[in-house]
C-alpha angles and dihedrals in degrees: 000000000000090000092053091049091050090048092050092048090049091053091049090049091049094052092043092052092045091051091051091049091049092053092047092048092050092051092047093048094048089051091049094046108036120181114277099191140056131285120233130191102229108185089322094314119116108235128182124210141167115227112195116194116212116262089234132025109282121236116262112279095019110148125226119249120235112201118199118193127215131248122301090018138090137218092281091071091062093039094058095042103042113346102080091039093052092043090071086080110005140048109254127197119191117181127191101241115239111292094014132096107345098334114104124223097240121198100304129086108273089204087070115089088199091060093047091050093053089058096042090050089057090052090055092047091051090051091048092233117174127200112356142211103206116209120189133180124205108317086006086063090063090049089050091052091050091048090055092047094050097039108034093153094061102039115085097174147350132226113187121190115201089328123199103234113138134040113260109239111251091344112084103047092067091049090048090057090048090050091052089055094046091048090071105114092229089067102028095052098040121028105016101065099051092042092049094046090051088057097041097123091048090050091052092048091049097052092046097047132162085023125058122250118236111270091245096041099113092049099044096041091046089228092166090062090059090055096060116113104259093044092045089051091054091051092049089052089054091050094047093055097036102099094052091047092051092050090050093051101046095082090052101055092087089064092067106105104175126099107276130192114196112199112202125188102213092211097046107136094179099057104015110214092221089064101036122014098036093047091048092050088058093049103046112074099215098035126133119193116219112193118203106201113227094002120140134209097290093054093144088075105045093035099034095131093055094046094044089052090055091051093048091047090053091048091052090050091051091050090048092053090049095051097078091050091052091049092050091049090050091052092051091050 
Protein backbone atom coordinates (compact mmCIF):
# COMPACT_ATOMS: atom_id res chain seq x y z
CA UNK A 1 0.00 0.00 0.00
CA UNK A 2 2.83 2.38 0.87
CA UNK A 3 4.38 1.75 -2.53
CA UNK A 4 1.12 2.58 -4.31
CA UNK A 5 0.72 5.78 -2.30
CA UNK A 6 4.27 6.84 -3.12
CA UNK A 7 3.70 6.04 -6.79
CA UNK A 8 0.50 8.06 -6.84
CA UNK A 9 2.18 10.99 -5.13
CA UNK A 10 5.05 10.81 -7.63
CA UNK A 11 2.62 10.94 -10.54
CA UNK A 12 0.81 13.92 -8.99
CA UNK A 13 4.13 15.66 -8.43
CA UNK A 14 5.20 14.99 -12.03
CA UNK A 15 2.03 16.47 -13.51
CA UNK A 16 2.09 19.40 -11.09
CA UNK A 17 5.67 20.23 -12.01
CA UNK A 18 4.92 19.82 -15.72
CA UNK A 19 1.92 22.13 -15.41
CA UNK A 20 4.02 24.77 -13.67
CA UNK A 21 6.71 24.48 -16.35
CA UNK A 22 4.08 24.78 -19.12
CA UNK A 23 2.64 27.96 -17.62
CA UNK A 24 6.09 29.49 -17.19
CA UNK A 25 7.05 28.59 -20.75
CA UNK A 26 3.86 30.14 -22.15
CA UNK A 27 4.45 33.42 -20.29
CA UNK A 28 8.08 33.58 -21.39
CA UNK A 29 7.24 32.85 -25.02
CA UNK A 30 4.44 35.42 -25.14
CA UNK A 31 6.86 38.00 -23.74
CA UNK A 32 9.47 37.02 -26.30
CA UNK A 33 7.00 37.02 -29.21
CA UNK A 34 4.51 39.86 -28.62
CA UNK A 35 1.69 40.44 -31.12
CA UNK A 36 2.67 42.51 -34.15
CA UNK A 37 -0.77 43.15 -35.60
CA UNK A 38 -4.10 44.62 -34.59
CA UNK A 39 -6.84 43.22 -32.37
CA UNK A 40 -10.41 43.05 -33.66
CA UNK A 41 -13.64 42.33 -31.82
CA UNK A 42 -15.24 39.67 -34.02
CA UNK A 43 -18.71 38.91 -32.67
CA UNK A 44 -17.32 39.25 -29.16
CA UNK A 45 -14.23 37.14 -29.88
CA UNK A 46 -10.79 38.77 -29.71
CA UNK A 47 -9.03 38.15 -33.02
CA UNK A 48 -5.51 39.18 -34.00
CA UNK A 49 -4.42 39.97 -37.56
CA UNK A 50 -1.55 41.52 -39.47
CA UNK A 51 -2.60 44.04 -42.14
CA UNK A 52 0.24 44.79 -44.56
CA UNK A 53 -0.21 47.82 -46.77
CA UNK A 54 1.36 47.58 -50.24
CA UNK A 55 4.76 49.20 -50.64
CA UNK A 56 3.39 51.15 -53.58
CA UNK A 57 -0.13 52.22 -54.48
CA UNK A 58 -1.99 49.23 -55.96
CA UNK A 59 -3.54 49.45 -59.38
CA UNK A 60 -7.28 50.21 -59.47
CA UNK A 61 -9.38 47.12 -58.88
CA UNK A 62 -6.59 45.10 -57.27
CA UNK A 63 -8.01 42.73 -54.64
CA UNK A 64 -6.61 42.24 -51.17
CA UNK A 65 -4.98 38.92 -50.33
CA UNK A 66 -6.16 36.93 -47.32
CA UNK A 67 -3.54 34.43 -46.11
CA UNK A 68 -4.73 31.56 -43.89
CA UNK A 69 -2.11 29.50 -42.06
CA UNK A 70 -2.23 25.78 -41.33
CA UNK A 71 -2.58 23.89 -38.06
CA UNK A 72 -0.09 24.31 -35.21
CA UNK A 73 1.12 27.58 -36.73
CA UNK A 74 0.31 31.27 -36.53
CA UNK A 75 0.15 34.23 -38.90
CA UNK A 76 3.93 34.64 -38.84
CA UNK A 77 4.37 31.46 -40.90
CA UNK A 78 2.46 33.01 -43.80
CA UNK A 79 4.02 36.41 -43.24
CA UNK A 80 7.58 35.12 -43.64
CA UNK A 81 6.76 32.86 -46.59
CA UNK A 82 4.43 35.01 -48.71
CA UNK A 83 3.10 38.05 -46.86
CA UNK A 84 6.02 40.45 -47.09
CA UNK A 85 6.74 39.37 -50.66
CA UNK A 86 3.16 39.97 -51.81
CA UNK A 87 2.94 43.29 -49.92
CA UNK A 88 5.33 44.83 -52.42
CA UNK A 89 2.30 45.16 -54.71
CA UNK A 90 -0.83 44.08 -52.87
CA UNK A 91 -2.59 44.60 -49.59
CA UNK A 92 -2.18 41.48 -47.47
CA UNK A 93 -4.22 40.50 -44.41
CA UNK A 94 -3.03 37.59 -42.27
CA UNK A 95 -5.17 36.64 -39.28
CA UNK A 96 -4.26 34.26 -36.52
CA UNK A 97 -6.96 31.63 -36.94
CA UNK A 98 -9.17 31.10 -33.87
CA UNK A 99 -7.21 29.54 -31.04
CA UNK A 100 -3.82 30.20 -32.66
CA UNK A 101 -1.30 32.98 -32.20
CA UNK A 102 -3.10 35.76 -30.35
CA UNK A 103 -6.64 34.96 -31.50
CA UNK A 104 -8.78 33.27 -28.86
CA UNK A 105 -11.06 30.33 -29.54
CA UNK A 106 -14.26 32.00 -28.47
CA UNK A 107 -17.35 29.98 -27.62
CA UNK A 108 -17.74 28.04 -30.87
CA UNK A 109 -16.12 24.77 -31.92
CA UNK A 110 -12.77 25.61 -33.54
CA UNK A 111 -12.97 22.30 -35.42
CA UNK A 112 -15.79 23.85 -37.47
CA UNK A 113 -14.66 25.72 -40.60
CA UNK A 114 -18.03 27.50 -40.59
CA UNK A 115 -17.32 28.93 -37.13
CA UNK A 116 -13.82 30.01 -38.07
CA UNK A 117 -15.11 31.72 -41.20
CA UNK A 118 -17.66 33.76 -39.25
CA UNK A 119 -14.84 35.23 -37.16
CA UNK A 120 -12.43 35.76 -40.04
CA UNK A 121 -15.19 37.50 -42.02
CA UNK A 122 -15.60 39.98 -39.17
CA UNK A 123 -11.87 40.67 -39.26
CA UNK A 124 -12.12 41.51 -42.96
CA UNK A 125 -15.14 43.74 -42.39
CA UNK A 126 -13.33 45.59 -39.64
CA UNK A 127 -10.35 46.13 -41.94
CA UNK A 128 -12.66 47.33 -44.73
CA UNK A 129 -11.21 44.83 -47.20
CA UNK A 130 -12.89 44.63 -50.60
CA UNK A 131 -12.70 41.77 -53.09
CA UNK A 132 -10.38 39.02 -51.92
CA UNK A 133 -8.02 36.39 -53.17
CA UNK A 134 -8.09 33.81 -50.41
CA UNK A 135 -4.94 31.75 -49.94
CA UNK A 136 -4.94 28.79 -47.58
CA UNK A 137 -2.29 26.27 -46.59
CA UNK A 138 -3.09 22.77 -45.30
CA UNK A 139 -5.99 23.06 -42.81
CA UNK A 140 -6.14 26.72 -43.80
CA UNK A 141 -7.01 25.46 -47.29
CA UNK A 142 -10.21 23.93 -45.95
CA UNK A 143 -11.02 27.23 -44.20
CA UNK A 144 -10.36 29.06 -47.50
CA UNK A 145 -12.77 26.76 -49.33
CA UNK A 146 -15.42 27.33 -46.69
CA UNK A 147 -14.84 31.08 -46.87
CA UNK A 148 -15.51 31.01 -50.62
CA UNK A 149 -18.64 28.90 -50.13
CA UNK A 150 -20.08 31.20 -47.47
CA UNK A 151 -19.00 34.51 -49.05
CA UNK A 152 -19.16 34.10 -52.83
CA UNK A 153 -19.75 37.82 -53.43
CA UNK A 154 -16.46 38.86 -51.84
CA UNK A 155 -14.09 36.11 -53.05
CA UNK A 156 -12.56 36.69 -56.49
CA UNK A 157 -10.19 33.72 -56.47
CA UNK A 158 -8.62 30.93 -54.44
CA UNK A 159 -5.05 29.68 -54.14
CA UNK A 160 -4.79 26.51 -52.08
CA UNK A 161 -1.39 25.15 -51.02
CA UNK A 162 -1.38 21.45 -50.13
CA UNK A 163 -4.96 21.83 -48.87
CA UNK A 164 -6.61 19.34 -46.54
CA UNK A 165 -9.81 18.43 -48.39
CA UNK A 166 -10.62 14.70 -48.25
CA UNK A 167 -10.40 12.01 -45.54
CA UNK A 168 -7.34 9.82 -45.84
CA UNK A 169 -8.45 6.18 -46.26
CA UNK A 170 -7.71 4.15 -43.13
CA UNK A 171 -5.33 6.81 -41.85
CA UNK A 172 -7.15 9.57 -40.02
CA UNK A 173 -9.49 7.68 -37.67
CA UNK A 174 -6.57 6.31 -35.60
CA UNK A 175 -5.07 9.80 -35.32
CA UNK A 176 -8.46 11.17 -34.35
CA UNK A 177 -8.63 8.73 -31.45
CA UNK A 178 -5.12 9.70 -30.40
CA UNK A 179 -6.06 13.38 -30.56
CA UNK A 180 -9.08 12.75 -28.38
CA UNK A 181 -6.80 11.20 -25.75
CA UNK A 182 -4.22 13.97 -25.98
CA UNK A 183 -6.94 16.63 -25.73
CA UNK A 184 -7.48 15.71 -22.09
CA UNK A 185 -6.41 18.79 -20.09
CA UNK A 186 -4.26 16.71 -17.76
CA UNK A 187 -1.94 15.92 -20.68
CA UNK A 188 -2.37 18.97 -22.89
CA UNK A 189 -1.65 21.50 -20.14
CA UNK A 190 1.16 19.60 -18.45
CA UNK A 191 3.35 17.20 -20.41
CA UNK A 192 2.74 18.07 -24.06
CA UNK A 193 4.14 21.63 -24.21
CA UNK A 194 7.56 20.99 -22.64
CA UNK A 195 7.97 17.75 -24.58
CA UNK A 196 7.00 19.43 -27.86
CA UNK A 197 9.25 22.43 -27.26
CA UNK A 198 12.15 20.10 -26.56
CA UNK A 199 11.59 18.54 -29.99
CA UNK A 200 10.92 21.80 -31.85
CA UNK A 201 13.67 21.39 -34.44
CA UNK A 202 12.58 17.83 -35.12
CA UNK A 203 8.99 19.02 -35.52
CA UNK A 204 10.08 21.66 -38.05
CA UNK A 205 12.12 19.10 -40.00
CA UNK A 206 9.18 16.70 -39.99
CA UNK A 207 6.61 19.13 -41.38
CA UNK A 208 9.04 20.31 -44.10
CA UNK A 209 10.19 16.86 -45.22
CA UNK A 210 11.55 15.92 -47.72
CA UNK A 211 12.71 19.53 -48.03
CA UNK A 212 14.76 21.40 -45.44
CA UNK A 213 13.30 24.24 -43.34
CA UNK A 214 15.04 27.63 -43.45
CA UNK A 215 17.70 27.86 -40.76
CA UNK A 216 15.74 30.64 -39.00
CA UNK A 217 12.30 29.08 -39.49
CA UNK A 218 11.48 28.31 -35.85
CA UNK A 219 12.42 31.82 -34.75
CA UNK A 220 10.75 33.79 -37.52
CA UNK A 221 7.59 31.68 -37.65
CA UNK A 222 7.28 31.75 -33.84
CA UNK A 223 6.77 28.01 -33.91
CA UNK A 224 7.32 27.73 -30.17
CA UNK A 225 4.30 29.95 -29.53
CA UNK A 226 2.08 27.45 -31.37
CA UNK A 227 3.28 24.69 -29.04
CA UNK A 228 2.03 26.32 -25.84
CA UNK A 229 -0.81 24.54 -24.08
CA UNK A 230 -3.89 26.54 -25.07
CA UNK A 231 -2.81 26.77 -28.72
CA UNK A 232 -1.88 23.11 -28.83
CA UNK A 233 -5.29 22.26 -27.39
CA UNK A 234 -7.01 24.23 -30.17
CA UNK A 235 -4.97 22.39 -32.81
CA UNK A 236 -5.82 19.03 -31.29
CA UNK A 237 -9.50 19.97 -31.36
CA UNK A 238 -9.17 20.74 -35.08
CA UNK A 239 -7.49 17.38 -35.70
CA UNK A 240 -10.06 15.45 -33.68
CA UNK A 241 -12.97 16.82 -35.71
CA UNK A 242 -11.23 16.88 -39.08
CA UNK A 243 -12.49 13.68 -40.68
CA UNK A 244 -16.15 14.51 -40.03
CA UNK A 245 -15.66 18.05 -41.34
CA UNK A 246 -14.03 16.80 -44.54
CA UNK A 247 -16.84 14.34 -45.20
CA UNK A 248 -19.40 17.11 -44.71
CA UNK A 249 -17.63 19.46 -47.14
CA UNK A 250 -16.93 17.11 -50.04
CA UNK A 251 -20.43 17.43 -51.61
CA UNK A 252 -20.12 21.24 -51.58
CA UNK A 253 -16.86 21.69 -53.49
CA UNK A 254 -18.64 21.70 -56.85
CA UNK A 255 -20.46 24.89 -55.84
CA UNK A 256 -17.23 26.92 -55.85
CA UNK A 257 -17.34 29.03 -59.00
CA UNK A 258 -14.25 31.25 -58.72
CA UNK A 259 -10.88 30.67 -60.41
CA UNK A 260 -8.93 28.29 -58.19
CA UNK A 261 -5.27 27.31 -58.28
CA UNK A 262 -4.44 24.17 -56.31
CA UNK A 263 -0.72 23.92 -55.51
CA UNK A 264 0.34 20.35 -54.81
CA UNK A 265 3.76 19.31 -53.54
CA UNK A 266 4.23 15.94 -55.17
CA UNK A 267 6.34 14.69 -52.24
CA UNK A 268 4.04 15.93 -49.47
CA UNK A 269 3.76 13.10 -46.90
CA UNK A 270 1.50 15.08 -44.54
CA UNK A 271 -1.35 15.85 -46.98
CA UNK A 272 -0.74 13.48 -49.90
CA UNK A 273 -1.80 15.10 -53.18
CA UNK A 274 -3.33 11.86 -54.46
CA UNK A 275 -5.87 11.99 -51.64
CA UNK A 276 -6.45 15.74 -51.40
CA UNK A 277 -5.30 18.13 -54.15
CA UNK A 278 -5.95 15.87 -57.11
CA UNK A 279 -9.42 14.93 -55.86
CA UNK A 280 -10.25 18.58 -55.25
CA UNK A 281 -9.10 19.56 -58.75
CA UNK A 282 -11.66 17.13 -60.13
CA UNK A 283 -14.44 18.55 -57.95
CA UNK A 284 -14.02 22.34 -58.38
CA UNK A 285 -15.22 23.54 -61.80
CA UNK A 286 -12.63 26.29 -62.38
CA UNK A 287 -9.69 24.57 -60.69
CA UNK A 288 -6.19 24.30 -62.10
CA UNK A 289 -3.73 21.90 -60.50
CA UNK A 290 -0.16 23.12 -60.22
CA UNK A 291 2.23 20.31 -59.31
CA UNK A 292 5.53 21.20 -57.68
CA UNK A 293 7.80 18.25 -58.27
CA UNK A 294 9.62 17.13 -55.14
CA UNK A 295 7.96 19.74 -52.93
CA UNK A 296 6.87 18.83 -49.43
CA UNK A 297 4.10 20.07 -47.17
CA UNK A 298 5.58 23.53 -46.51
CA UNK A 299 5.89 24.34 -50.20
CA UNK A 300 4.99 28.00 -49.66
CA UNK A 301 8.48 28.50 -48.21
CA UNK A 302 10.78 26.69 -50.61
CA UNK A 303 8.64 27.62 -53.63
CA UNK A 304 7.47 31.05 -52.53
CA UNK A 305 8.38 32.79 -55.79
CA UNK A 306 6.30 30.39 -57.86
CA UNK A 307 3.29 30.60 -55.57
CA UNK A 308 3.51 34.39 -55.17
CA UNK A 309 3.60 34.72 -58.97
CA UNK A 310 0.36 32.70 -59.19
CA UNK A 311 -1.31 34.96 -56.63
CA UNK A 312 -0.14 38.13 -58.38
CA UNK A 313 -1.27 36.77 -61.74
CA UNK A 314 -4.71 36.09 -60.30
CA UNK A 315 -4.84 39.58 -58.76
CA UNK A 316 -3.98 41.15 -62.12
CA UNK A 317 -6.72 39.11 -63.79
CA UNK A 318 -9.25 40.29 -61.19
CA UNK A 319 -8.21 43.91 -61.77
CA UNK A 320 -8.48 43.38 -65.52
CA UNK A 321 -12.03 42.03 -65.19
CA UNK A 322 -12.98 45.01 -63.04
CA UNK A 323 -11.63 47.63 -65.49
CA UNK A 324 -14.56 47.51 -68.00
CA UNK A 325 -17.07 47.88 -65.16
CA UNK A 326 -15.22 50.93 -63.86
CA UNK A 327 -15.12 52.45 -67.35
CA UNK A 328 -18.82 51.85 -67.84
CA UNK A 329 -19.61 53.42 -64.47
CA UNK A 330 -17.47 56.45 -65.37
CA UNK A 331 -19.37 56.91 -68.65
CA UNK A 332 -22.72 56.79 -66.88
CA UNK A 333 -21.59 59.37 -64.36
